[in-house]
C-alpha positions in Angstrom: 102.6 88.4 100.6 104.2 91.5 101.9 105.6 89.8 104.9 108.4 87.5 103.8 109.2 84.1 105.3 112.4 82.2 105.1 111.6 80.8 101.6 110.9 84.2 100.0 113.3 85.4 97.4 114.0 89.1 98.0 114.1 89.7 94.3 110.5 88.6 93.9 109.1 90.4 97.0 106.3 92.8 96.7 108.5 95.6 97.9 111.2 95.0 95.3 108.6 94.7 92.5 107.0 97.9 93.7 110.3 99.7 93.6 110.9 98.5 90.1 107.4 99.6 89.0 108.0 103.1 90.4 111.3 103.3 88.6 109.6 102.4 85.3 106.8 104.9 85.9 109.4 107.6 86.4 110.8 106.8 83.0 107.5 106.9 81.1 104.5 109.3 81.4 102.2 106.3 81.5 102.5 102.6 80.7 100.0 100.0 80.0 99.3 97.0 82.2 100.6 94.5 79.7 103.8 96.4 78.9 104.6 96.9 82.5 104.0 93.2 83.2 106.3 92.3 80.4 109.0 94.6 81.7 108.7 93.1 85.2 108.9 89.5 84.0 111.7 90.2 81.6 113.9 92.0 84.2 112.9 90.3 87.4 112.0 86.9 86.2 108.8 84.9 85.5 108.4 84.1 89.2 107.8 87.9 89.8 104.5 87.6 87.9 102.9 86.0 91.0 103.4 89.1 93.1 102.8 91.7 90.3 99.2 92.3 91.2 100.0 92.6 94.9 102.7 95.2 94.1 100.2 97.2 92.0 97.7 97.1 94.8 100.3 98.1 97.3 101.3 101.2 95.3 97.7 102.1 94.6 96.8 101.9 98.3 99.8 104.2 99.1 98.6 106.7 96.6 101.7 106.4 94.4 99.9 104.9 91.4 97.0 106.3 89.3 95.0 104.0 87.1 93.7 105.4 83.8 90.7 103.3 82.8 90.4 104.6 79.2 93.8 103.4 78.2 94.2 100.6 80.8 97.5 102.1 81.9 99.2 103.4 85.0 100.7 106.8 85.8 102.9 107.9 88.7 101.1 110.1 91.2 103.7 112.5 92.4 101.2 114.6 94.4 101.3 112.2 97.3 
């Protein structure tokens, strides 16, 4: 889903959703999975929900996202 084709809407791409998630994580210390999903769907549209898990995986693999299991939330990892 990272590689777009001619039918891909750039607003709903994994890269755009990842950038939006990073912007939200800079604003908050940590944010829960559900609250972040609601912000993504409210601001980027319901069709962005399909690529939301891929964007989280992408950021986690890059080391930019830290998952806190106790609170089911995410935190920006500025160390990497």
